[in-house]
MDAnalysis code that builds the backbone (N, CA, C; Angstrom):
import MDAnalysis as mda
import numpy as np

u = mda.Universe.empty(510, n_residues=170, atom_resindex=np.repeat(np.arange(170), 3), trajectory=True)
u.add_TopologyAttr("name", ["N", "CA", "C"] * 170)
u.add_TopologyAttr("resid", np.arange(1, 171))
u.add_TopologyAttr("resname", ["MET", "LEU", "PRO", "PRO", "GLU", "THR", "ASN", "VAL", "LEU", "VAL", "SER", "ASP", "LEU", "ARG", "THR", "LEU", "GLN", "THR", "ALA", "ILE", "ASN", "ALA", "ALA", "ILE", "GLU", "TYR", "TYR", "CYS", "SER", "LEU", "GLN", "GLN", "SER", "SER", "GLY", "THR", "ASP", "MET", "ASN", "GLU", "ILE", "GLY", "ARG", "ALA", "HIS", "ASP", "LEU", "VAL", "PHE", "SER", "SER", "ALA", "THR", "LYS", "ILE", "VAL", "GLU", "ARG", "THR", "SER", "HIS", "PRO", "ALA", "GLY", "ALA", "ILE", "PHE", "GLN", "LEU", "GLY", "PHE", "GLY", "PRO", "SER", "LEU", "ASN", "ALA", "ALA", "VAL", "ARG", "THR", "ALA", "ILE", "ASP", "LEU", "ASP", "ILE", "PHE", "SER", "LEU", "VAL", "HIS", "THR", "PRO", "ALA", "THR", "VAL", "THR", "GLN", "LEU", "ALA", "ALA", "ALA", "THR", "GLY", "ALA", "ASP", "ASN", "THR", "LEU", "VAL", "LEU", "ARG", "ILE", "LEU", "ARG", "VAL", "ILE", "ALA", "ALA", "PHE", "GLY", "PHE", "ILE", "ASP", "GLU", "VAL", "GLY", "GLU", "GLN", "CYS", "TYR", "GLY", "PRO", "ASN", "ARG", "LEU", "SER", "LYS", "ALA", "LEU", "ALA", "VAL", "PRO", "VAL", "TYR", "ARG", "ASP", "PHE", "ILE", "LYS", "GLN", "THR", "TYR", "VAL", "HIS", "ALA", "ASN", "TYR", "GLU", "ALA", "VAL", "LEU", "VAL", "TYR", "THR", "TYR", "VAL", "GLN", "SER"])
u.atoms.positions = np.array([
    [82.136, 3.973, 16.529],
    [82.211, 5.361, 16.945],
    [81.002, 6.110, 16.390],
    [80.447, 6.961, 17.211],
    [79.277, 7.733, 16.802],
    [79.681, 8.931, 15.959],
    [78.836, 9.274, 14.991],
    [79.083, 10.522, 14.265],
    [78.990, 11.696, 15.231],
    [79.730, 12.781, 14.975],
    [79.747, 13.927, 15.910],
    [78.362, 14.475, 16.239],
    [77.423, 14.440, 15.308],
    [76.105, 15.024, 15.569],
    [75.284, 14.213, 16.560],
    [75.734, 12.991, 16.915],
    [75.000, 12.194, 17.895],
    [75.519, 12.397, 19.311],
    [76.627, 13.076, 19.481],
    [77.150, 13.338, 20.820],
    [76.258, 14.343, 21.532],
    [76.089, 14.143, 22.822],
    [75.232, 15.016, 23.616],
    [76.056, 16.190, 24.135],
    [75.578, 17.383, 23.880],
    [76.262, 18.573, 24.372],
    [75.944, 18.787, 25.843],
    [76.925, 19.284, 26.575],
    [76.726, 19.566, 27.997],
    [75.592, 20.558, 28.182],
    [75.496, 21.546, 27.315],
    [74.419, 22.538, 27.440],
    [73.050, 21.880, 27.271],
    [72.954, 20.888, 26.374],
    [71.691, 20.166, 26.204],
    [71.337, 19.384, 27.463],
    [72.344, 18.745, 28.055],
    [72.107, 17.984, 29.291],
    [71.656, 18.895, 30.417],
    [72.261, 20.057, 30.531],
    [71.865, 21.007, 31.583],
    [70.430, 21.482, 31.387],
    [70.052, 21.714, 30.144],
    [68.688, 22.138, 29.842],
    [67.693, 21.033, 30.216],
    [68.032, 19.795, 29.850],
    [67.174, 18.655, 30.194],
    [67.100, 18.460, 31.708],
    [68.224, 18.643, 32.383],
    [68.264, 18.509, 33.839],
    [67.364, 19.556, 34.493],
    [67.440, 20.774, 34.030],
    [66.605, 21.848, 34.576],
    [65.130, 21.541, 34.354],
    [64.803, 21.048, 33.163],
    [63.403, 20.754, 32.836],
    [62.847, 19.631, 33.708],
    [63.613, 18.561, 33.876],
    [63.075, 17.443, 34.674],
    [63.025, 17.813, 36.157],
    [63.998, 18.562, 36.640],
    [63.958, 18.992, 38.043],
    [62.729, 19.853, 38.311],
    [62.429, 20.762, 37.387],
    [61.254, 21.625, 37.552],
    [59.973, 20.797, 37.500],
    [59.917, 19.842, 36.594],
    [58.728, 18.999, 36.470],
    [58.511, 18.168, 37.731],
    [59.588, 17.629, 38.281],
    [59.486, 16.826, 39.507],
    [59.045, 17.693, 40.679],
    [59.627, 18.866, 40.809],
    [59.235, 19.776, 41.901],
    [57.762, 20.148, 41.802],
    [57.296, 20.443, 40.584],
    [55.897, 20.799, 40.371],
    [54.985, 19.630, 40.756],
    [55.326, 18.447, 40.312],
    [54.543, 17.250, 40.618],
    [54.488, 17.009, 42.129],
    [55.634, 17.091, 42.781],
    [55.693, 16.874, 44.232],
    [54.890, 17.922, 44.987],
    [54.957, 19.148, 44.539],
    [54.201, 20.209, 45.221],
    [52.703, 19.976, 45.095],
    [52.267, 19.497, 43.941],
    [50.847, 19.198, 43.771],
    [50.416, 18.022, 44.644],
    [51.275, 17.021, 44.743],
    [50.964, 15.849, 45.554],
    [50.822, 16.218, 47.027],
    [51.591, 17.198, 47.474],
    [51.585, 17.580, 48.883],
    [50.495, 18.575, 49.224],
    [49.879, 19.165, 48.205],
    [48.824, 20.143, 48.441],
    [47.482, 19.444, 48.589],
    [46.705, 19.898, 49.538],
    [45.371, 19.323, 49.689],
    [44.427, 20.011, 48.704],
    [43.504, 19.245, 48.185],
    [42.502, 19.804, 47.284],
    [42.991, 20.055, 45.872],
    [44.111, 19.486, 45.492],
    [44.625, 19.686, 44.142],
    [43.788, 18.887, 43.153],
    [43.473, 19.501, 42.050],
    [42.702, 18.873, 40.989],
    [43.463, 17.665, 40.440],
    [42.809, 16.519, 40.363],
    [43.445, 15.291, 39.873],
    [43.896, 15.430, 38.427],
    [43.183, 16.219, 37.637],
    [43.606, 16.444, 36.248],
    [44.934, 17.189, 36.203],
    [45.113, 18.112, 37.111],
    [46.368, 18.863, 37.177],
    [47.518, 17.947, 37.593],
    [47.258, 17.046, 38.541],
    [48.281, 16.074, 38.943],
    [48.626, 15.173, 37.757],
    [47.616, 14.788, 37.001],
    [47.847, 13.969, 35.810],
    [48.703, 14.690, 34.791],
    [48.432, 15.978, 34.584],
    [49.248, 16.762, 33.645],
    [50.674, 16.911, 34.150],
    [50.833, 17.077, 35.460],
    [52.168, 17.184, 36.049],
    [52.925, 15.863, 35.887],
    [52.231, 14.755, 36.089],
    [52.837, 13.438, 35.890],
    [53.298, 13.287, 34.438],
    [52.452, 13.692, 33.502],
    [52.808, 13.622, 32.081],
    [54.030, 14.484, 31.773],
    [54.147, 15.615, 32.452],
    [55.297, 16.493, 32.249],
    [56.584, 15.821, 32.746],
    [56.528, 15.160, 33.883],
    [57.692, 14.416, 34.391],
    [58.060, 13.318, 33.399],
    [57.073, 12.570, 32.956],
    [57.315, 11.488, 32.005],
    [57.911, 12.016, 30.701],
    [57.356, 13.087, 30.198],
    [57.852, 13.690, 28.956],
    [59.296, 14.155, 29.104],
    [59.609, 14.762, 30.228],
    [60.980, 15.224, 30.478],
    [61.944, 14.055, 30.567],
    [61.543, 13.000, 31.241],
    [62.388, 11.811, 31.359],
    [62.592, 11.155, 29.992],
    [61.539, 11.104, 29.213],
    [61.630, 10.517, 27.873],
    [62.600, 11.300, 27.002],
    [62.569, 12.612, 27.109],
    [63.498, 13.442, 26.326],
    [64.946, 13.151, 26.710],
    [65.186, 12.943, 27.996],
    [66.550, 12.612, 28.440],
    [66.985, 11.284, 27.834],
    [66.113, 10.302, 27.896],
    [66.445, 8.981, 27.337],
    [66.667, 9.090, 25.835],
    [65.776, 9.764, 25.140],
    [65.909, 9.903, 23.690],
    [67.204, 10.604, 23.309],
    [67.544, 11.642, 24.036],
    [68.716, 12.457, 23.688],
    [70.036, 11.775, 24.059],
    [70.025, 10.926, 25.091],
    [71.280, 10.330, 25.544],
    [71.461, 8.877, 25.112],
    [70.433, 8.276, 24.542],
    [70.543, 6.879, 24.108],
    [71.379, 6.772, 22.838],
    [72.083, 5.680, 22.748],
    [72.850, 5.385, 21.545],
    [71.862, 5.071, 20.424],
    [72.087, 5.575, 19.222],
    [71.159, 5.296, 18.118],
    [70.949, 3.801, 17.872],
    [71.953, 2.998, 18.159],
    [71.810, 1.551, 17.944],
    [70.700, 0.978, 18.817],
    [70.482, 1.563, 19.998],
    [69.423, 1.080, 20.883],
    [68.058, 1.189, 20.224],
    [67.774, 2.323, 19.625],
    [66.488, 2.507, 18.936],
    [66.370, 1.575, 17.742],
    [67.476, 1.395, 17.041],
    [67.468, 0.516, 15.872],
    [67.236, -0.929, 16.303],
    [67.906, -1.363, 17.374],
    [67.703, -2.721, 17.871],
    [66.274, -2.920, 18.352],
    [65.716, -1.930, 19.048],
    [64.331, -2.060, 19.508],
    [63.383, -2.194, 18.335],
    [63.611, -1.423, 17.295],
    [62.777, -1.518, 16.105],
    [62.918, -2.893, 15.474],
    [64.156, -3.365, 15.361],
    [64.407, -4.669, 14.763],
    [63.838, -5.822, 15.557],
    [63.888, -5.722, 16.882],
    [63.383, -6.792, 17.736],
    [61.893, -6.641, 18.039],
    [61.275, -5.574, 17.565],
    [59.865, -5.323, 17.831],
    [58.950, -6.506, 17.550],
    [59.026, -7.106, 16.357],
    [58.139, -8.246, 16.077],
    [58.379, -9.420, 17.031],
    [59.634, -9.689, 17.374],
    [59.930, -10.785, 18.306],
    [59.377, -10.468, 19.689],
    [59.532, -9.223, 20.117],
    [59.005, -8.826, 21.417],
    [57.487, -8.940, 21.433],
    [56.839, -8.455, 20.378],
    [55.376, -8.555, 20.311],
    [54.928, -10.004, 20.407],
    [55.608, -10.892, 19.675],
    [55.251, -12.308, 19.698],
    [55.489, -12.909, 21.079],
    [56.581, -12.530, 21.718],
    [56.898, -13.069, 23.044],
    [55.889, -12.597, 24.085],
    [55.540, -11.321, 24.061],
    [54.552, -10.790, 25.016],
    [53.201, -11.457, 24.788],
    [52.814, -11.581, 23.527],
    [51.517, -12.214, 23.222],
    [51.515, -13.675, 23.675],
    [52.612, -14.380, 23.462],
    [52.697, -15.773, 23.897],
    [52.637, -15.862, 25.422],
    [53.333, -14.959, 26.102],
    [53.289, -14.932, 27.568],
    [51.867, -14.676, 28.059],
    [51.147, -13.813, 27.367],
    [49.743, -13.554, 27.724],
    [48.911, -14.808, 27.491],
    [49.100, -15.443, 26.335],
    [48.331, -16.649, 26.031],
    [48.613, -17.770, 27.038],
    [49.840, -17.826, 27.552],
    [50.191, -18.833, 28.560],
    [49.795, -18.399, 29.973],
    [49.311, -17.165, 30.105],
    [48.890, -16.587, 31.387],
    [50.066, -16.393, 32.346],
    [51.255, -16.201, 31.787],
    [52.459, -16.047, 32.607],
    [52.387, -14.814, 33.502],
    [51.878, -13.714, 32.975],
    [51.846, -12.490, 33.783],
    [50.949, -12.648, 35.011],
    [49.896, -13.428, 34.905],
    [49.030, -13.680, 36.067],
    [49.672, -14.671, 37.040],
    [50.478, -15.568, 36.512],
    [51.111, -16.578, 37.353],
    [52.303, -16.047, 38.149],
    [52.970, -15.033, 37.616],
    [54.182, -14.516, 38.270],
    [53.810, -13.351, 39.190],
    [53.049, -13.639, 40.235],
    [52.738, -12.612, 41.243],
    [53.788, -12.644, 42.343],
    [54.548, -13.742, 42.414],
    [55.740, -13.863, 43.254],
    [56.787, -14.558, 42.386],
    [58.067, -14.493, 42.750],
    [59.081, -15.153, 41.918],
    [58.752, -16.626, 41.676],
    [58.991, -17.051, 40.437],
    [58.708, -18.432, 40.043],
    [59.796, -18.908, 39.093],
    [60.087, -20.187, 39.158],
    [61.099, -20.757, 38.276],
    [60.471, -21.129, 36.936],
    [61.328, -21.334, 35.964],
    [60.869, -21.760, 34.646],
    [60.121, -23.089, 34.766],
    [60.656, -23.994, 35.560],
    [60.021, -25.305, 35.749],
    [58.623, -25.155, 36.334],
    [58.466, -24.285, 37.327],
    [57.149, -24.052, 37.927],
    [56.172, -23.470, 36.909],
    [56.655, -22.506, 36.122],
    [55.783, -21.870, 35.139],
    [55.417, -22.831, 34.016],
    [56.368, -23.641, 33.596],
    [56.076, -24.638, 32.557],
    [55.025, -25.627, 33.053],
    [55.157, -26.060, 34.293],
    [54.181, -26.991, 34.862],
    [52.802, -26.336, 34.971],
    [52.766, -25.090, 35.388],
    [51.490, -24.385, 35.565],
    [50.800, -24.094, 34.239],
    [51.588, -23.897, 33.172],
    [51.012, -23.545, 31.875],
    [50.827, -24.747, 30.963],
    [51.538, -25.830, 31.255],
    [51.494, -26.993, 30.380],
    [52.397, -26.852, 29.171],
    [53.210, -25.807, 29.157],
    [54.124, -25.555, 28.033],
    [55.483, -26.196, 28.308],
    [56.237, -26.365, 27.251],
    [57.573, -26.933, 27.338],
    [58.513, -25.968, 28.080],
    [59.405, -26.514, 28.917],
    [60.365, -25.691, 29.667],
    [61.168, -24.770, 28.754],
    [61.631, -25.295, 27.632],
    [62.465, -24.504, 26.723],
    [61.680, -23.333, 26.144],
    [60.435, -23.555, 25.773],
    [59.602, -22.468, 25.254],
    [59.420, -21.393, 26.315],
    [59.060, -21.803, 27.513],
    [58.837, -20.845, 28.592],
    [60.116, -20.054, 28.874],
    [61.251, -20.729, 28.921],
    [62.521, -20.044, 29.173],
    [62.814, -19.016, 28.086],
    [62.632, -19.392, 26.842],
    [62.916, -18.460, 25.737],
    [61.990, -17.255, 25.761],
    [60.723, -17.473, 26.037],
    [59.770, -16.364, 26.132],
    [60.167, -15.435, 27.280],
    [60.489, -16.018, 28.437],
    [60.859, -15.215, 29.606],
    [62.139, -14.423, 29.361],
    [63.099, -15.005, 28.684],
    [64.339, -14.276, 28.390],
    [64.070, -13.040, 27.545],
    [63.228, -13.188, 26.535],
    [62.919, -12.046, 25.660],
    [62.179, -10.963, 26.433],
    [61.122, -11.352, 27.147],
    [60.336, -10.320, 27.826],
    [61.112, -9.693, 28.990],
    [62.022, -10.446, 29.606],
    [62.861, -9.874, 30.666],
    [63.875, -8.897, 30.078],
    [64.413, -9.208, 28.910],
    [65.396, -8.324, 28.277],
    [64.803, -6.948, 27.975],
    [63.499, -6.901, 27.760],
    [62.836, -5.635, 27.449],
    [62.065, -5.061, 28.634],
    [62.273, -5.634, 29.836],
    [61.708, -5.062, 31.052],
    [60.267, -5.418, 31.335],
    [59.719, -6.446, 30.681],
    [58.333, -6.824, 30.920],
    [58.171, -7.759, 32.115],
    [59.279, -8.259, 32.638],
    [59.295, -9.120, 33.813],
    [60.716, -9.043, 34.361],
    [60.925, -9.329, 35.624],
    [62.263, -9.261, 36.201],
    [62.881, -10.645, 36.313],
    [64.133, -10.759, 35.908],
    [64.881, -11.984, 36.136],
    [65.525, -11.827, 37.507],
    [65.114, -12.658, 38.456],
    [65.562, -12.496, 39.844],
    [66.572, -13.555, 40.267],
    [66.852, -14.491, 39.399],
    [67.814, -15.555, 39.675],
    [67.973, -16.397, 38.427],
    [68.781, -17.433, 38.533],
    [68.969, -18.297, 37.382],
    [67.678, -19.044, 37.087],
    [67.122, -18.784, 35.926],
    [65.851, -19.355, 35.480],
    [64.727, -19.120, 36.497],
    [64.771, -17.948, 37.126],
    [63.744, -17.554, 38.088],
    [63.314, -16.124, 37.767],
    [62.021, -15.903, 37.688],
    [61.493, -14.612, 37.250],
    [60.453, -14.105, 38.237],
    [60.450, -12.786, 38.416],
    [59.526, -12.176, 39.363],
    [58.768, -11.027, 38.721],
    [57.742, -10.555, 39.407],
    [56.897, -9.494, 38.854],
    [57.564, -8.118, 38.915],
    [57.121, -7.238, 38.037],
    [57.473, -5.821, 38.090],
    [56.235, -5.030, 37.657],
    [56.384, -3.739, 37.503],
    [55.216, -2.907, 37.162],
    [54.561, -3.330, 35.852],
    [55.370, -3.630, 34.834],
    [54.798, -4.016, 33.543],
    [54.111, -5.375, 33.606],
    [54.752, -6.338, 34.258],
    [54.134, -7.662, 34.323],
    [52.825, -7.607, 35.125],
    [52.811, -6.797, 36.184],
    [51.576, -6.654, 36.969],
    [50.481, -5.991, 36.134],
    [50.857, -5.004, 35.337],
    [49.874, -4.336, 34.476],
    [49.310, -5.312, 33.446],
    [50.170, -6.168, 32.899],
    [49.708, -7.112, 31.880],
    [48.894, -8.269, 32.459],
    [48.795, -8.335, 33.768],
    [47.893, -9.299, 34.408],
    [46.496, -8.705, 34.569],
    [46.371, -7.398, 34.386],
    [45.083, -6.711, 34.486],
    [44.334, -6.889, 33.156],
    [43.091, -7.359, 33.208],
    [42.373, -7.674, 31.970],
    [42.363, -6.570, 30.907],
    [42.178, -5.323, 31.285],
    [42.079, -4.271, 30.277],
    [43.378, -4.141, 29.468],
    [44.529, -4.239, 30.128],
    [45.809, -4.135, 29.421],
    [46.124, -5.424, 28.664],
    [45.893, -6.553, 29.319],
    [46.119, -7.848, 28.681],
    [45.266, -7.971, 27.425],
    [43.995, -7.627, 27.534],
    [43.080, -7.774, 26.410],
    [43.393, -6.791, 25.280],
    [43.929, -5.627, 25.636],
    [44.347, -4.685, 24.595],
    [45.417, -5.325, 23.713],
    [46.406, -5.957, 24.335],
    [47.464, -6.621, 23.573],
    [46.881, -7.768, 22.755],
    [46.014, -8.549, 23.360],
    [45.411, -9.670, 22.641],
    [44.615, -9.180, 21.432],
    [43.872, -8.110, 21.603],
    [43.053, -7.582, 20.517],
    [43.910, -6.928, 19.436],
    [44.993, -6.291, 19.843],
    [45.857, -5.607, 18.893],
    [46.601, -6.591, 18.004],
    [46.980, -7.717, 18.565],
    [47.787, -8.676, 17.819],
    [47.033, -9.963, 17.551],
    [45.884, -9.810, 16.907],
    [45.138, -10.987, 16.482],
    [45.528, -11.315, 15.050],
    [45.293, -12.524, 14.641],
    [45.697, -13.006, 13.322],
    [45.177, -12.106, 12.201],
    [43.933, -11.674, 12.285],
    [43.351, -10.852, 11.228],
    [44.122, -9.543, 11.058],
    [44.565, -8.965, 12.159],
    [45.326, -7.717, 12.059],
    [46.652, -7.937, 11.361],
    [47.323, -9.054, 11.636],
    [48.584, -9.337, 10.964],
    [48.357, -9.489, 9.464],
    [47.264, -10.181, 9.082],
    [46.961, -10.336, 7.658],
    [46.709, -8.985, 7.014],
    [45.973, -8.114, 7.699],
    [45.689, -6.790, 7.151],
    [46.970, -5.989, 6.961],
    [47.890, -6.082, 7.906],
    [49.167, -5.371, 7.788],
    [49.959, -5.918, 6.608],
    [49.988, -7.229, 6.454],
    [50.721, -7.827, 5.340],
    [50.126, -7.422, 4.005],
    [48.789, -7.456, 3.886],
    [48.139, -7.061, 2.640],
    [48.416, -5.595, 2.348],
    [48.280, -4.727, 3.343],
    [48.529, -3.302, 3.164],
    [49.967, -3.063, 2.722],
    [50.909, -3.741, 3.368],
    [52.319, -3.589, 3.031],
    [52.568, -4.045, 1.596],
    [51.970, -5.164, 1.219],
    [52.177, -5.696, -0.124],
    [51.586, -4.752, -1.170],
    [50.380, -4.230, -0.939],
    [49.714, -3.336, -1.891],
    [50.500, -2.034, -2.018],
    [51.064, -1.549, -0.926],
    [51.804, -0.293, -0.949],
    [53.166, -0.423, -1.641],
    [53.700, -1.628, -1.747],
    [55.032, -1.832, -2.336],
    [55.053, -1.627, -3.822],
])
């Protein structure tokens, strides 16, 4: 059972609803107008995203945030492994675990475990039993700039630096 302070008040939901509706209307109106400044459309998009994020933050169970924090290192490792295996580039159409294992040269069990983790967090879609398909995140991670950002962020040297910093700060 949640503590009373975590319950969402109806008035809070109405306020969030009003904010996201206004943000969506503003964004749509800009999209339909000719000659609208692209920076303004970008700001409107950010406003929609911000409003949606507030709804998720306010209505999510606290355990969800705690679980995401706890599973963060596993998710990072799974995404990085999927990148190293080139899974995001291979899954441009639905593919089975067996097909992906054959294409990557990795063991079926490893590929299945990696896919289960990244699918659980929305990085790829599970479209059938041991069959996975692309989504917006998986397509983005097939693009070199996004893929390489993850690769550069989670290199061995960075992990060592984090461990040393954590140890020195303790």
